[in-house]
C-alpha positions in Angstrom: 8.2 -37.9 -11.3 9.8 -36.3 -8.1 9.7 -32.5 -8.0 13.0 -30.7 -8.4 13.8 -29.5 -5.0 16.7 -26.8 -5.0 17.1 -27.2 -1.2 17.3 -30.9 -1.2 20.4 -33.1 -0.8 22.4 -32.9 -3.8 24.4 -35.8 -5.4 28.1 -36.3 -4.5 29.6 -34.3 -7.2 27.2 -31.3 -6.4 28.0 -31.7 -2.6 31.9 -31.5 -3.5 31.2 -28.3 -5.6 29.0 -26.8 -2.8 31.8 -27.3 -0.3 34.0 -25.5 -2.3 31.7 -22.6 -3.0 30.7 -22.4 0.7 34.3 -21.8 1.6 34.2 -18.8 -0.9 30.9 -17.7 0.5 32.1 -17.9 4.0 35.0 -15.9 3.5 32.9 -13.2 1.5 30.3 -13.0 4.3 32.6 -13.1 7.2 33.5 -9.5 7.3 29.6 -8.5 7.0 29.1 -10.2 10.5 32.5 -9.5 12.1 32.5 -12.9 13.4 33.4 -16.7 12.6 32.3 -20.0 14.1 35.4 -19.8 16.4 34.8 -16.5 17.7 32.3 -14.8 20.0 28.9 -14.0 18.7 28.7 -10.7 16.9 27.9 -7.6 19.0 24.5 -5.7 18.4 24.7 -2.6 15.9 23.1 0.7 15.9 19.3 0.1 14.9 19.9 2.7 12.1 22.1 0.2 10.5 19.7 -2.7 10.4 17.2 -3.8 7.5 13.9 -3.2 9.1 11.0 -5.8 9.1 7.7 -6.0 11.0 5.4 -3.1 11.9 6.4 0.2 10.6 7.9 2.4 13.2 6.7 5.7 11.5 3.0 5.2 12.1 1.1 8.4 12.9 0.2 6.7 16.4 3.7 6.3 17.3 4.9 9.8 15.6 2.4 11.6 17.7 3.8 10.9 21.3 6.2 8.5 23.3 4.8 5.2 22.0 7.6 2.3 21.3 7.8 -0.9 19.6 10.0 -3.3 21.4 12.7 -4.1 18.7 14.8 -7.3 17.7 18.0 -7.6 15.7 19.1 -10.8 14.2 22.2 -12.0 12.5 21.3 -14.8 10.0 23.8 -17.3 8.7 23.3 -16.8 4.9 22.5 -13.0 4.8 24.9 -10.1 4.6 22.6 -7.8 6.3 21.4 -7.5 10.0 17.7 -7.8 10.2 15.6 -5.6 12.5 12.2 -6.6 13.4 10.0 -3.9 14.8 8.0 -6.2 17.4 9.5 -9.2 19.1 6.4 -11.2 18.0 7.2 -10.6 14.4 10.4 -12.4 14.7 8.9 -15.1 16.5 6.5 -15.7 13.7 9.4 -16.5 11.7 10.3 -19.6 13.3 7.1 -21.5 11.8 8.1 -20.1 8.4 10.4 -22.5 6.5 10.8 -19.7 3.9 13.1 -17.6 6.4 15.8 -20.4 6.7 15.6 -20.9 2.9 16.1 -17.2 2.3 18.4 -16.1 5.1 19.7 -19.2 6.6 19.6 -19.7 10.4 19.7 -17.2 13.1 23.3 -17.1 14.3 22.3 -14.6 17.2 19.3 -12.3 18.0 19.2 -9.5 20.5 16.0 -7.8 22.0 15.5 -4.4 23.2 15.0 -4.5 27.1 13.3 -2.0 29.2 14.4 -2.3 32.9 15.8 1.2 33.2 13.4 2.9 30.7 10.4 3.6 32.7 8.3 1.6 30.7 4.3 2.1 30.6 1.7 2.6 28.2 0.1 5.6 26.7 -3.5 7.0 27.1 -4.6 4.8 24.2 -2.9 1.7 25.4 0.3 1.8 23.3 3.5 0.5 24.9 5.7 3.6 25.8 9.1 4.0 27.3 10.8 7.1 28.6 14.2 6.2 27.8 15.7 3.9 25.2 16.2 0.2 25.7 19.3 -1.8 26.2 20.3 -4.8 23.7 20.2 -8.2 25.4 20.6 -11.6 23.9 17.1 -13.0 23.2 17.7 -16.2 25.4 18.6 -14.4 28.2 15.8 -12.0 28.5 12.4 -12.3 30.4 9.3 -11.4 28.4 5.9 -10.1 29.6 3.1 -11.6 27.5 -0.7 -10.8 27.4 -0.3 -7.5 29.1 -2.5 -4.5 28.5 0.3 -3.0 26.4 -0.4 -2.9 22.8 1.2 -1.8 19.4 -0.6 -0.2 16.6 -0.9 -3.9 15.2 -2.2 -5.6 18.4 -0.6 -7.5 21.1 2.8 -6.7 22.0 5.6 -8.5 23.7 7.7 -6.6 26.3 11.6 -7.9 27.1 13.5 -7.1 30.2 16.8 -8.0 31.1 16.1 -9.0 34.6 13.0 -11.1 35.6 12.2 -8.7 38.8 11.7 -5.9 36.3 9.5 -8.0 34.1 7.5 -9.1 37.2 7.1 -5.5 38.3 5.9 -4.5 34.9 3.3 -7.4 34.8 2.2 -6.4 38.2 1.2 -3.1 36.9 -0.2 -3.9 33.4 -1.1 -7.4 33.7 0.1 -10.4 31.7 2.7 -13.1 32.7 6.3 -13.5 32.6 7.8 -16.3 30.3 11.3 -17.2 28.9 12.3 -17.2 25.3 11.3 -20.7 24.2 7.7 -19.8 25.1 7.9 -16.7 23.1 9.3 -18.6 20.0 6.5 -21.1 20.3 3.8 -18.6 21.2 0.9 -17.2 19.2 0.2 -13.5 19.4 -3.0 -11.4 18.5 -1.6 -9.1 15.9 -2.9 -7.9 12.6 -1.3 -9.4 9.3 -1.7 -8.8 5.7 -4.2 -11.6 5.7 -6.2 -9.6 8.2 -6.0 -6.7 6.0 -7.5 -8.7 3.3 -10.4 -9.8 5.7 -11.0 -6.3 6.3 -11.4 -4.9 2.8 -15.0 -5.8 2.5 -15.6 -4.1 5.8 -14.0 -0.9 4.5 -16.1 -1.3 1.3 -19.4 -1.5 3.5 -18.0 1.5 5.8 -17.9 3.5 2.4 -21.4 2.7 1.7 -22.5 3.8 5.2 -20.7 7.1 4.6 -22.4 7.7 1.5 -25.7 6.7 2.8 -25.1 9.2 5.9 -24.1 12.1 3.5 -27.1 11.7 1.4 -29.3 12.0 4.4 -27.4 15.0 5.5 -27.9 16.7 2.1 -31.7 16.1 2.1 -32.7 19.5 3.5 -35.7 21.6 2.7 -35.4 24.6 0.4 -35.1 28.0 1.7 -33.7 30.0 -1.1 -33.9 29.9 -4.8 -31.3 32.0 -6.8 -33.2 34.3 -9.1 -36.4 34.2 -7.1 -35.5 34.8 -3.4 -31.7 36.3 -4.2 -30.0 37.8 -7.1 -26.8 35.8 -6.7 -25.5 32.6 -5.3 -23.6 34.7 -2.9 -26.6 36.5 -1.6 -28.6 33.3 -1.4 -25.9 31.7 0.8 -25.9 34.8 3.2 -29.6 34.4 3.5 -30.0 30.7 4.0 -30.6 29.5 7.4 -28.3 26.6 8.4 -29.6 23.1 7.6 -31.5 24.4 4.4 -31.1 23.9 0.6 -30.2 26.7 -1.8 -31.4 26.0 -5.2 -29.1 27.1 -8.2 -31.4 27.0 -11.3 -29.8 26.6 -14.9 -27.3 29.2 -16.1 -23.8 30.4 -15.3 -22.8 32.5 -12.2 -19.5 34.3 -12.3 -19.0 34.4 -8.7 -16.6 33.4 -6.1 -18.1 31.8 -2.9 -17.6 31.1 0.6 -19.9 28.7 2.6 -20.1 29.5 6.2 -23.3 27.6 7.1 -24.2 24.0 7.1 -26.4 24.2 4.0 -26.8 22.2 0.8 -26.1 23.8 -2.6 -28.3 22.0 -5.1 -27.6 23.1 -8.7 -29.7 22.1 -11.7 -27.4 22.5 -14.9 -25.6 25.3 -13.1 -22.1 26.5 -13.6 -20.1 28.5 -11.0 -17.1 30.4 -12.8 -14.4 32.1 -10.8 -12.5 34.8 -12.1 -9.2 33.0 -12.5 -7.9 33.9 -9.2 -7.9 31.8 -6.0 -10.5 29.0 -5.2 -14.0 29.4 -6.7 -16.0 27.7 -3.6 -14.4 27.9 -0.2 -16.1 25.6 2.4 -15.6 26.7 6.2 -18.4 25.0 7.7 -19.3 21.1 8.6 -21.9 19.0 6.9 -22.1 21.1 3.4 -23.3 19.4 0.5 -22.7 20.9 -3.1 -24.4 18.8 -5.8 -25.5 19.3 -9.3 -22.9 22.1 -10.4 -20.2 22.5 -12.8 -17.1 24.6 -11.6 -14.4 26.3 -13.6 -12.3 29.5 -13.4 -10.1 28.9 -10.3 -6.6 30.2 -10.1 -3.4 28.1 -11.0 -1.5 28.3 -8.1 -0.6 24.9 -7.0 1.1 25.7 -3.6 1.5 28.7 -1.5 5.3 29.5 -1.3 4.6 31.5 1.7 2.9 28.7 3.7 5.7 26.3 2.4 8.2 28.7 3.7 6.5 28.8 7.1 6.6 24.9 7.4 10.4 24.8 6.6 10.9 27.2 9.5 8.9 25.2 12.0 10.9 23.0 14.6 8.1 20.4 14.8 10.1 17.3 13.9 7.8 16.7 11.0 9.9 16.7 7.8 6.5 16.9 5.7 5.1 19.9 7.2 6.0 22.2 4.5 4.5 19.7 2.1 1.1 19.7 3.9 1.2 23.6 4.2 2.4 24.3 0.5 0.0 21.5 -1.0 -2.6 22.6 1.1 -2.8 26.3 0.4 -3.2 26.1 -3.3 -5.9 27.2 -5.5 -9.0 24.6 -6.1 -12.4 24.5 -7.6 -13.8 23.6 -4.1 -11.5 24.2 -1.1 -12.8 22.8 2.1 -10.9 24.1 5.5 -11.8 22.5 9.0 -15.0 21.4 7.3 -15.9 17.8 8.2 -18.9 16.2 6.7 -18.5 17.8 3.2 -20.6 15.9 0.5 -19.6 16.5 -3.2 -22.0 14.8 -5.6 -22.6 15.0 -9.3 -20.1 17.9 -9.8 -17.6 18.5 -12.5 -14.7 20.6 -12.4 -12.2 22.2 -14.9 -9.3 22.4 -12.8 -6.3 24.7 -13.4 -4.6 23.5 -9.9 -6.6 21.1 -7.6 -10.2 20.1 -8.3 -11.0 19.4 -4.7 -8.9 20.6 -1.7 -9.5 19.2 1.7 -7.5 20.2 4.9 -7.6 20.4 8.4 -9.8 17.4 9.0 -12.3 18.0 6.2 -13.5 14.5 6.0 -15.6 14.3 2.7 -17.7 11.9 0.8 -17.2 12.4 -3.0 -19.5 10.7 -5.4 -19.8 11.1 -9.2 -17.2 13.8 -9.6 -15.2 14.4 -12.7 -12.2 16.5 -12.7 -10.6 17.5 -15.9 -7.3 18.7 -15.3 -4.4 20.3 -17.4 -3.1 18.5 -20.6 0.5 18.7 -19.2 0.7 17.5 -15.6 3.5 20.0 -14.8 1.1 22.8 -15.4 -1.6 21.6 -13.0 -2.3 19.7 -9.7 -4.3 17.0 -8.1 -8.0 16.0 -9.1 -8.7 15.6 -5.1 -6.0 16.7 -2.6 -6.5 15.4 1.0 -4.2 16.9 3.6 -5.1 15.3 6.9 -8.6 14.8 5.9 -10.1 11.1 5.2 -12.0 11.0 2.0 -14.3 8.5 0.7 -14.5 8.6 -3.3 -16.7 6.6 -5.4 -18.0 6.5 -9.1 -15.9 9.4 -10.1 -13.4 10.1 -12.9 -10.0 12.1 -13.1 -8.3 13.2 -16.1 -5.2 15.2 -16.9 -3.2 17.0 -14.3 -0.6 15.9 -11.8 -2.3 13.0 -9.6 -5.7 12.0 -9.8 -5.7 11.8 -5.9 -3.3 12.7 -3.8 -3.8 11.7 0.1 -1.5 12.8 2.8 -2.1 11.3 6.6 -5.4 10.5 5.3 -5.8 7.2 7.1 -9.1 5.2 6.4 -9.7 6.7 2.9 -11.7 4.5 0.4 -11.3 5.2 -3.4 -13.5 2.8 -5.3 -15.2 2.3 -8.6 -13.6 5.1 -10.3 -11.7 5.9 -13.4 -8.3 7.7 -14.0 -6.5 8.6 -17.1 -3.6 10.7 -18.4 -2.3 11.6 -14.9 1.2 11.5 -13.4 -0.1 9.1 -10.9 -3.6 7.9 -10.6 -3.9 7.3 -6.7 -0.9 8.6 -4.6 -0.7 7.9 -0.9 1.7 9.6 1.3 1.5 8.6 5.1 -1.9 7.2 4.7 -2.6 3.9 6.1 -5.7 1.6 6.5 -7.1 2.5 3.2 -9.0 0.8 0.5 -8.1 1.4 -3.2 -10.5 -0.8 -4.9 -12.2 -1.6 -8.4 -10.6 1.3 -10.2 -9.6 1.7 -13.7 -6.4 3.5 -14.7 -5.1 4.3 -18.2 -2.0 5.9 -19.6 -0.9 7.0 -16.1 2.8 8.5 -16.8 4.4 7.1 -13.7 2.0 4.9 -12.2 -1.6 3.6 -11.5 -1.5 3.1 -7.7 1.8 4.4 -5.6 2.2 4.4 -2.0 4.9 6.1 -0.5 6.6 6.6 2.8 5.8 3.8 5.4 2.1 3.5 6.1 0.5 0.3 7.4 -2.6 -1.9 6.6 -3.4 -0.7 3.1 -5.6 -3.0 0.8 -5.4 -2.3 -3.0 -7.6 -4.9 -4.6 -9.4 -5.5 -7.8 -8.0 -2.5 -9.8 -7.2 -2.5 -13.5 -4.1 -0.6 -14.6 -3.0 -0.4 -18.2 -0.6 1.1 -20.4 1.3 3.1 -17.7 4.7 3.4 -16.4 3.8 1.1 -13.6 0.6 -0.6 -12.3 1.1 -0.9 -8.5 3.9 0.4 -6.3 3.1 0.3 -2.7 5.5 0.7 0.2 4.8 0.4 3.8 3.8 -2.8 5.8 0.9 -5.2 6.2 -0.4 -4.3 3.0 -2.7 -6.6 0.8 -2.4 -6.4 -2.9 -4.8 -8.8 -4.7 -7.1 -9.4 -7.5 -5.6 -6.6 -9.6 -5.1 -7.0 -13.4 -2.1 -5.2 -14.8 -1.7 -5.0 -18.7 0.7 -3.3 -20.9 2.6 -1.4 -18.4 6.5 -0.9 -18.1 6.0 -2.6 -14.8 3.2 -4.8 -13.6 3.8 -4.4 -9.8 6.6 -4.2 -7.2 6.9 -6.1 -4.0 8.0 -3.0 -2.0 5.7 -3.3 1.0 7.0 -5.4 3.9 5.3 -8.4 5.6 2.5 -7.9 2.9 0.5 -10.4 0.8 0.5 -10.1 -3.1 -2.0 -12.7 -4.4 -4.3 -13.4 -7.4 -3.0 -10.6 -9.4 -2.6 -10.9 -13.2 0.5 -9.5 -14.8 -0.1 -9.6 -18.7 2.0 -7.9 -21.7 4.0 -5.8 -19.4 7.8 -5.1 -20.2 8.4 -6.5 -16.6 5.7 -8.4 -14.7 6.9 -7.8 -11.3 10.0 -6.7 -9.4 11.3 -7.6 -5.8 12.7 -4.7 -4.4 13.0 -5.0 -0.7 16.6 -5.9 0.3 15.3 -8.4 2.8 12.1 -10.3 1.7 9.3 -10.6 4.2 6.1 -10.8 2.0 4.1 -13.6 0.4 3.7 -13.7 -3.3 1.3 -16.4 -4.3 -1.5 -17.4 -6.8 -0.4 -14.7 -9.1 -0.7 -15.1 -13.0 2.3 -14.0 -15.3 1.6 -14.3 -19.1 3.1 -12.7 -22.2 5.2 -10.3 -20.2 8.7 -9.6 -22.0 10.0 -10.6 -18.7 8.0 -12.2 -15.8 10.0 -10.8 -12.9 13.4 -9.3 -11.7 14.9 -8.8 -8.3 17.2 -6.3 -7.1 20.0 -6.7 -4.5 19.3 -8.9 -1.5 18.6 -12.5 -0.5 17.1 -15.4 -2.4 13.1 -14.6 -2.8 10.9 -17.5 -2.6 7.6 -16.8 -4.2 5.3 -19.7 -2.8 3.7 -20.6 0.4 3.8 -24.3 0.8 2.7 -26.1 -2.3 1.0 -22.8 -3.5 3.1 -21.2 -6.2 2.2 -18.8 -8.9 1.4 -19.4 -12.7 4.4 -18.5 -15.0 3.9 -18.8 -18.8 6.4 -21.1 -20.1 7.5 -22.7 -16.7 6.0 -26.1 -17.7 7.9 -26.8 -21.0 10.3 -29.3 -21.3 10.3 -33.2 -20.2 9.3 -32.9 -16.6 5.7 -33.2 -15.6 3.8 -29.9 -15.4 4.4 -28.1 -11.8 7.2 -30.8 -11.0 10.1 -28.5 -11.3 10.9 -25.3 -9.7 11.0 -22.0 -11.6 13.5 -19.3 -11.6 12.0 -16.2 -13.4 15.3 -14.3 -12.7 17.3 -17.1 -14.4 18.4 -16.2 -18.1 17.3 -19.7 -19.0 13.9 -20.0 -17.1 13.0 -16.4 -17.8 13.3 -17.1 -21.8 11.2 -20.1 -21.7 8.0 -18.3 -22.5 9.6 -16.4 -25.4 11.8 -18.9 -26.8 10.9 -22.5 -26.5 14.0 -23.8 -27.8 15.9 -22.8 -24.7 14.1 -25.7 -22.8 17.2 -27.9 -24.3 19.5 -25.7 -22.2 17.4 -26.1 -19.2 17.7 -29.7 -19.2 21.3 -29.7 -19.5 23.3 -31.0 -16.5 25.3 -27.7 -16.2 22.2 -25.7 -15.7 20.6 -28.2 -13.1 24.0 -27.9 -11.1 23.6 -24.1 -11.2 20.2 -24.2 -9.9 21.4 -26.1 -6.9 24.2 -23.8 -6.2 21.9 -20.8 -6.5 19.4 -22.4 -3.8 22.0 -23.1 -1.2 25.1 -20.7 -1.6 24.6 -17.0 -0.3 27.1 -15.7 -2.9 25.3 -17.4 -5.8 21.8 -16.4 -5.2 21.7 -12.6 -4.7 18.9 -11.0 -6.5 17.2 -14.0 -7.3 13.5 -15.3 -7.3 12.3 -18.9 -7.2 9.1 -20.6 -7.2 9.4 -24.3 -5.9 5.7 -24.9 -6.9 4.9 -23.4 -10.1 1.3 -23.8 -10.9 0.1 -25.9 -14.0 -2.8 -23.6 -15.0 -3.6 -19.9 -14.5 -5.4 -19.2 -11.1 -7.6 -16.5 -12.8 -8.2 -17.7 -16.3 -11.1 -15.6 -17.3 -9.2 -12.4 -16.0 -6.1 -13.7 -18.2 -8.3 -14.1 -21.1 -9.7 -10.6 -20.5 -6.3 -9.0 -20.0 -5.1 -10.5 -23.4 -8.3 -9.4 -25.2 -7.4 -5.8 -26.9 -11.0 -5.1 -27.2 -12.1 -5.9 -23.4 -12.9 -3.1 -21.1 -11.6 -3.0 -17.5 -11.7 -6.3 -15.8 -14.1 -6.6 -12.7 -12.6 -9.2 -10.3 -15.2 -11.0 -7.9 -13.0 -10.4 -5.0 -15.8 -9.3 -2.5 -17.9 -12.5 -2.7 -15.1 -14.3 -2.1 -14.0 -12.4 1.0 -17.7 -12.5 2.5 -18.8 -9.2 0.9 -20.5 -8.0 -2.2 -24.2 -8.3 -3.5 -26.4 -11.4 -2.9 -26.1 -12.7 -6.2 -22.4 -12.4 -6.0 -22.2 -9.5 -8.3 -19.7 -6.6 -7.7 -20.9 -3.2 -8.1 -20.4 -1.6 -11.5 -18.8 1.8 -12.5 -21.0 4.7 -13.4 -21.2 5.7 -17.0 -19.0 8.7 -16.4 -16.3 6.6 -14.8 -16.3 4.0 -17.5 -16.2 6.8 -20.1 -13.0 8.3 -18.6 -11.0 5.3 -19.7 -13.0 4.2 -22.7 -12.6 7.6 -24.6 -16.4 7.8 -25.0 -17.9 11.2 -24.3 -20.6 11.8 -21.7 -24.1 11.3 -23.0 
């Protein structure tokens, strides 16, 4: 049997129906383009009015200086939006992607930003820069410099010019060669993609291993002072201890508030440090400090400093989030680190009235076997870990209660792995944080979401996590993200496809109210080889063009897609269709699906702009789940967190192919079992 193709040539009656509807569609969309086939091509619009794809224009590298990404804006024949591509190479890559034509139609006209009079050059770090704004030029009329030393945060960048002489002058200064539009269309460029982010995930895991090992070595220092023997209090011991030595804190409760001003190790042995309910309990103001083996309680409950937040609002530095950084970064904490890079927190428990661990001003930290118990009501507490402008590596830890388990703000390169989160507002919450790895964590009963990435970062990998019984599993914005091998069960929403130019693969969405939601207005991500089973609704889509969730002959597995008279996998599946979307719940609707009227509507929705808005189609649905063992574990109410084998598949992991396991503390945080 031939696969049903909603994009193939329809029969004569269908063609007549299409012709009539195309006239309606043309009338409906002509206003959006302010053009028709008999008139001139539409003029370029203000870039603020386009729907952006490609590299994010709000990366830290660009916000920090004059770096620029050459831009393209494109009018498509079947799309009511003007699409803006950050990076000419981003648009060029669409010519080899048949999904673009299926979803948007063909490009009616494309304009590129040219820099003849903009005094173009590069920053000290090699990023392309221009002192003035570029001008819009029709793409076929421009001259392009390729292979120069100018880069974007994603890699090689193509620099357009209106006149060939200007292009040759730039190439003379920065290398490369001048080519025309056809060469750019057919070219291949050295830029990072979501697939590249997938390949880097094991490297980020290995980098976390290296950071932990280095922190252990730094913390291994000779003993200089023992509290109770050489000094009466911990505060006195810290004052007496030379740098690069260890202060031993024997069993007991120490009612003190401490400040660490030297590079020392505080090594507790069943010791508790209790504050007086005001401010932070331990403040670290030195590099390479280690705090191990202590319990901490008695911090204040101020979650932010109103005066610091007011100072942020009064600043005129162009950073809208300055008041957030200052406000969030100046609250109370069990451990507060200020300009203290190299902090190591190991085998520590914090009862948090506000933040458990607060890092700011470049306080890079390694955190292992940390437990933070927050407030019962999230509105009353704050974050388990707050990282403001401070990269953090968290492993084998547990966070329960309070606002967010981990909140990171401009903390690029952070790693959160092998940890457990329960009863937070958000489990892991990233703002302006890119190139992070969030992997092999377990989330339970998170009010709003397990993993949430806001604003527009780039290059995040969210892999192998298990999120259950939460508001949402994974909601990640930004660009070039890799979201794979996650298990999402019993949530209101499994995952959203809100990151642009990203790859969503091998995720299991089971028993959710909604398995997945397409949220970007203009689709640009690949959603392939995911398993959707036992969801109330498998998928939904907001306003926008048709979403094609397949890559060639690789689609997704949809429970119910293969019922009916056709051979399994031989008919396209539309999870947003009222008929297809009900097949896994009510098999009887197969009779409706096989009717001629529904077949006609399927064809219309696949070809007519006005009949396909807010739709998802999988032209190659799989006949069997891609991850049957994880599907079985997701449907087993007695199964614990699912551990996907993603690292061995990507070239990482142990020699025997086994992924690392959670510590007992982290497992217990999601299973309800108390620590032994």
